N, C-alpha and C positions, 0 to 999 in steps of 0.2 A: 444481282448485286455482289460485290467481291469486298474487301478490304485488304489493303497493304499489308505488306510479307510482317513487316515492324510491329503492326497493329494486332494478328492477328498472333503474332509469338505475346504480346504482352499478355493478350486475354488469356490464353491458354496459361500464361503462369499463373495470370491470378485465380483463374479456375482452379490450377491446383494447389493455389495456396490457400484456396477457401474452403477447398473439399479435402483437403487435411487439417487445417486445422490450426495453420500457420500464422494466416490473417484474419483474423477475430474483424466482423465488418460492425458497426454503431449501433445495428439496429436488428444485431445478431444474426438475423434471417441470411440463408443460402439464397439470393436471387439475381437475377441475369444484370438487374439495375448498381449491385453490389460488385459484380461482378466486374463490371464497367467503371464503376466511382474505384476499385482498386488498382485496373491496369490502366487506370488514369486516361480514360477515351471516352467519347460522347456517349449516350444512352444509344442514339443515332445510326452512330459509328459501331457500335455492339450490336446494333440488331442486324445491320447486316452482314453479319458471321451469322446464317443461319443455322449452316451448319455445327458449329461451335457451341451455340445456343440449344440446341435438339440433343448435342451431347453433354452438355452439361445436367438437363435438365433428365435424362436418361440416367445418367449418373448418382443424382439426387433420390430417382425413385429405387434405386437399389440398396442403395444407403439406409433410407426411410423406408420402413414397408408402410404398409396404407391403413390407414385409421383401425378396418377388421381385425387386423390381425395383431394389431399392440396389445401387448397384455395392458388390462386396465388396472390401475391401483389398486392394490389389496384397502378391502375396506374394513376398519376397528370396530370394533366392537363400542358399546356407549361407554359401558365402564372400563374400557382400556381408557379412551380419551380424557374421560373423569378422572384417573389414576395422574395420566400426563400433564392435564391443565393443575391436579393439584403438589407435582411435581416442581414444576416449571414455574406456581408462586410462590412455592416455598423457596428455592433457587434465586426469581427474584428478590424475594424478603431477602435472603444472608445478601446480595450483592451491593444493592442497599443500606444494607449497614454495615458494610465493610468499606462502600464508600464513604460513609459517615466520619468511619476510623481514620479511614488516610484522610480526608479532610482535616480532620483536625491539629494529625502528625505534621500535616505539610503546613499548618499555620503555624503551628509549634517553630517547626524549622524557622523557615520566614524571621520570625520573630528572633530568635536564635540568632540568625542570621544580622540580623538587624543591627540587634544588640553586639554583636561581635563587630562592626563596623563602625558603631558610634566609636567604640571602646579604642581601636583600632585609630581611629582620627586624636582620639583623645590621647592617648600615648604618643612622646615624642619619636619613636621609632629608631631611635638612636641601638645600636647592638658592642656592645663590649665583648670583645675576643676574654674566655677564662684564662686564667694563668695556676700555676704551680703556688700556694701560700707563700713559699721560699724566694721566690722571683718577682719580681719589682711588675707590674706592668710597662706592656710596650707605648713607645713615647705617644706614637696615634693615640692612645684609650687615653693618658694623661691628657691629651688636646679635650678630646674629647667630651671630658668632665670637666674641664675648665681649670685642671692644677701643669698651668705650662711652668717652667726653671725658670 
Protein backbone atom coordinates (compact mmCIF):
# COMPACT_ATOMS: atom_id res chain seq x y z
CA UNK A 1 0.00 0.00 0.00
CA UNK A 2 1.05 3.57 -0.49
CA UNK A 3 0.38 6.88 1.16
CA UNK A 4 -0.74 10.09 -0.45
CA UNK A 5 1.89 12.51 -1.71
CA UNK A 6 0.82 15.03 0.94
CA UNK A 7 1.29 12.55 3.82
CA UNK A 8 4.54 11.29 2.29
CA UNK A 9 5.95 14.85 2.32
CA UNK A 10 4.79 15.32 5.91
CA UNK A 11 6.56 12.10 6.93
CA UNK A 12 9.75 13.09 5.09
CA UNK A 13 9.78 16.49 6.78
CA UNK A 14 9.14 14.90 10.19
CA UNK A 15 12.01 12.45 9.63
CA UNK A 16 14.32 15.34 8.74
CA UNK A 17 13.25 17.38 11.77
CA UNK A 18 13.75 14.48 14.19
CA UNK A 19 17.08 13.38 12.74
CA UNK A 20 18.63 16.85 12.66
CA UNK A 21 17.33 17.71 16.14
CA UNK A 22 15.00 20.54 15.08
CA UNK A 23 12.13 18.80 16.87
CA UNK A 24 12.51 16.76 20.03
CA UNK A 25 9.75 14.23 20.69
CA UNK A 26 8.21 14.17 24.17
CA UNK A 27 9.87 10.86 25.05
CA UNK A 28 13.15 11.95 23.36
CA UNK A 29 13.32 8.71 21.35
CA UNK A 30 13.82 8.41 17.62
CA UNK A 31 10.94 6.07 16.82
CA UNK A 32 8.69 5.66 13.81
CA UNK A 33 5.74 6.35 16.11
CA UNK A 34 7.24 9.76 16.93
CA UNK A 35 7.78 10.45 13.22
CA UNK A 36 4.06 9.86 12.70
CA UNK A 37 3.22 12.14 15.64
CA UNK A 38 5.46 14.96 14.38
CA UNK A 39 4.03 14.56 10.87
CA UNK A 40 0.54 14.58 12.38
CA UNK A 41 -0.54 11.46 10.57
CA UNK A 42 -1.86 8.27 12.10
CA UNK A 43 0.52 5.45 12.91
CA UNK A 44 -1.37 3.24 10.45
CA UNK A 45 -0.79 5.77 7.66
CA UNK A 46 2.89 6.02 8.58
CA UNK A 47 3.19 2.22 8.63
CA UNK A 48 2.00 2.08 5.01
CA UNK A 49 5.06 4.11 3.95
CA UNK A 50 7.36 1.11 4.27
CA UNK A 51 10.18 2.61 2.19
CA UNK A 52 10.28 5.75 4.36
CA UNK A 53 10.23 3.68 7.54
CA UNK A 54 13.14 1.57 6.30
CA UNK A 55 15.06 4.71 5.29
CA UNK A 56 14.43 6.21 8.74
CA UNK A 57 15.73 3.10 10.48
CA UNK A 58 18.79 3.00 8.19
CA UNK A 59 19.63 6.60 9.03
CA UNK A 60 19.32 5.88 12.74
CA UNK A 61 21.68 2.91 12.44
CA UNK A 62 24.22 5.09 10.64
CA UNK A 63 24.01 7.75 13.34
CA UNK A 64 24.07 5.50 16.41
CA UNK A 65 26.77 2.81 16.47
CA UNK A 66 25.83 -0.62 17.83
CA UNK A 67 26.31 -1.12 21.59
CA UNK A 68 29.48 -3.21 21.12
CA UNK A 69 31.33 -0.37 19.37
CA UNK A 70 30.17 2.40 21.71
CA UNK A 71 32.77 3.68 24.10
CA UNK A 72 32.00 2.72 27.66
CA UNK A 73 31.97 5.51 30.22
CA UNK A 74 35.25 5.74 32.05
CA UNK A 75 35.25 4.27 35.50
CA UNK A 76 36.62 6.42 38.25
CA UNK A 77 38.56 5.13 41.17
CA UNK A 78 36.94 4.92 44.55
CA UNK A 79 39.20 7.68 45.87
CA UNK A 80 38.10 10.06 43.10
CA UNK A 81 34.46 9.34 43.87
CA UNK A 82 35.03 10.00 47.60
CA UNK A 83 36.77 13.31 46.83
CA UNK A 84 33.97 14.33 44.49
CA UNK A 85 31.37 13.45 47.11
CA UNK A 86 33.21 15.50 49.76
CA UNK A 87 33.46 18.47 47.39
CA UNK A 88 29.75 18.27 46.56
CA UNK A 89 28.83 18.07 50.25
CA UNK A 90 30.92 21.18 50.99
CA UNK A 91 29.31 23.00 48.11
CA UNK A 92 25.87 21.93 49.33
CA UNK A 93 26.61 23.24 52.84
CA UNK A 94 27.83 26.58 51.42
CA UNK A 95 24.71 26.91 49.29
CA UNK A 96 22.46 26.15 52.27
CA UNK A 97 24.25 28.82 54.31
CA UNK A 98 23.97 31.42 51.56
CA UNK A 99 20.28 30.53 51.19
CA UNK A 100 19.76 31.25 54.90
CA UNK A 101 21.55 34.60 54.60
CA UNK A 102 19.54 35.56 51.53
CA UNK A 103 16.32 34.51 53.25
CA UNK A 104 17.03 36.80 56.19
CA UNK A 105 17.94 39.65 53.81
CA UNK A 106 14.66 39.21 51.98
CA UNK A 107 12.72 39.25 55.26
CA UNK A 108 14.48 42.45 56.30
CA UNK A 109 13.60 44.06 52.96
CA UNK A 110 9.97 42.97 53.29
CA UNK A 111 9.74 44.53 56.76
CA UNK A 112 11.40 47.73 55.52
CA UNK A 113 8.96 47.86 52.60
CA UNK A 114 6.00 47.44 54.96
CA UNK A 115 7.34 50.16 57.26
CA UNK A 116 7.76 52.56 54.36
CA UNK A 117 4.26 51.78 53.08
CA UNK A 118 2.77 52.54 56.52
CA UNK A 119 4.78 55.77 56.71
CA UNK A 120 3.62 56.80 53.24
CA UNK A 121 -0.02 56.23 54.19
CA UNK A 122 0.51 58.19 57.39
CA UNK A 123 2.05 61.20 55.66
CA UNK A 124 -0.46 63.39 53.84
CA UNK A 125 1.65 63.29 50.68
CA UNK A 126 1.36 66.97 49.73
CA UNK A 127 4.40 68.33 47.98
CA UNK A 128 5.33 71.99 48.36
CA UNK A 129 7.70 73.41 45.76
CA UNK A 130 10.87 74.93 47.15
CA UNK A 131 11.42 78.67 46.61
CA UNK A 132 14.28 81.04 47.12
CA UNK A 133 14.36 82.66 50.61
CA UNK A 134 13.77 86.19 49.25
CA UNK A 135 10.73 85.16 47.16
CA UNK A 136 7.32 84.42 48.65
CA UNK A 137 5.92 80.97 47.89
CA UNK A 138 3.60 80.71 44.89
CA UNK A 139 -0.15 81.07 45.53
CA UNK A 140 -0.75 77.36 45.02
CA UNK A 141 1.65 76.58 47.89
CA UNK A 142 -0.14 79.11 50.14
CA UNK A 143 -3.48 77.41 49.47
CA UNK A 144 -1.99 74.01 50.32
CA UNK A 145 -0.71 75.33 53.63
CA UNK A 146 -4.04 76.93 54.41
CA UNK A 147 -2.77 80.55 54.25
CA UNK A 148 -5.01 81.96 51.56
CA UNK A 149 -5.19 85.80 51.95
